[in-house]
N, C-alpha and C positions, 0 to 999 in steps of 0.2 A: 371583916370588911364593912366599911361604912355604906349604908344604903340610903340614908336620908339627908335631905338638904339641911335639916335642923342640926344633925350631928356635925356636918361640915361647917355651918355658920358658927357653931360653938367653938370649933377649932380656930376659925378666923378671929373670933372675939378673944379667945385665950392668947392668941399671938399678937393682939393689939392691931390687927389689920382692919382698916376702915373699908367698908363695902356698902353698896346699895343693892338691894335685891328687888327684882321686878317679876311678878307673877304673870303668866300668860298661858294660853292653851298649849297643849303638847305640840311640839314641832319635831320633825324628823330630818329636815334638810335645811341647808343654808337659805334656800329660797323661801321655805315656810317661815323660818325665823325672821327673815327680813320683813315679813308682813306684820310682825308684832314688835318691831324695834323702834317705832316712833316714840320719841321722848326719852329714849335710852341713849345717853351720851357715851362717846368713846368708840373705839375700834371693835368691830365684831369679828369673830374668828371662825375658822374651820379647824377641826381637830381630827387628824388622820392616824389610824393605828395600822402599822405595817409589820410584816414578818418577812425575813429574807430566807434564802435557800439554806443558810447555816443556822436557821431558827433563832436569829437575833431579832429582838423586838424593838420597835421604835414608836414613839408618840410624837408626831409632828404637829406643831401649832403655828398657824399662819393667818393672814388676813382672809376674811370670808370671801372676798371677790378676787383673790389672787389665783390665777391659773397655775396648776401644779402638774408637772410632768414627772411621773414616778422615776423614770430612768435618770433624769437630771438630779432629782432630789437624792436618789440612792448614791450617786457619785459624790455629792456634797457631804453626806452624812456617814459614808462608809458602809452602806448596805450593798449586798450582792443579790441581784435578781429579786427585788422586793415586790411584794404583792400585799393587798389589804389583808389584815388579819380576819379570820372567820369569826362570826358572831359568838361561837362557843369559846374560842380563845379570848376574845374581847371580854366576855363575862368572867372567865376564869382568872384573867390577869388584872383587869381594871374594874371588874364588877359593874360593867356598863353594857347597855344594849346599843345597837346601831342607832344613831340619831341623838344620842345623849353623851357622846364622847366629850371629854373635857380634861384640861390639865389638872383640875381638882381631883380627878381619879387617881392621881399619884399617891394619894393617901391610902389606896387599896393595894398598891404594888407589893409591899412587903419586901421579901428577900428575892423576888424575881429580878432579873436584869432587863431593864427597859431603858433605852436611851431616849431621854426627853429632849426634843429639839424645839427651840423657840425661834421663830423668824425675827431677825433683827429689825426688819421693817415694821412688824407688828409692835415690837417693844419700844419703838420710837414714839408711840402715842402716849398721851397723858393718862388715858383710862382704857381698860380692856374689859371685854365682856365674854363670859363663859357660863355654861350651864352648871348649876350647883349640885351635881350628881343626879339631876333629874332634868328632863327636857320640858318641864312645865314652868321654868323660871330662868332668868338670866341674872347673873351677879356681876356687878361692875367693881373692879379694883384697879389699883395703880400697878404699873409693870414691876416696880421694885418689890411690891407686896406679893406679886405672883412668884417671883424668885424666892422671896423669904419663905413663902408657904412650901414651895417645892423642896427647898433645902431642909425645912423642918421635917418633911416626909422622907428625907434621905435620897432625894432625886435631884441633885444639882443639875440644872439644865445646861445644855450647850446652846449658845445664842449665835446663830449664823445667818447671813443673808441668803435666803432661798431664791 
């Protein structure tokens, strides 16, 4: 499992993905992140890790300010009785702590089955912002480069309007 921002940024470099990295104090919520987003261009995200009653796992990536109703999202993505994944499962599957969840954690999934869902509305932006495996920075990339990265990790995303 990758644990460092430097390891992730090397993968982005190796894939020829352009990015900008912004360091900031540790943030654990969308609200805290918003306090440090001045000067960071592009759409900001929230990243939600779910488990359903059949033990299916989902990583849902949407706009930071978009209200999410779990039951409605579950219907759209095929989840049954979804709830947030517990911190120990989050660490086991994505190598992340709560507050640092990111689609870049797809690099840690390995052979686990996790359905990665990207909100179509988020993907309509020119630039996207995510934590680079740590909640002390934000990395800006283009939407097509996020898809390229996820496919490189063997996690082809499903893009739907949430």
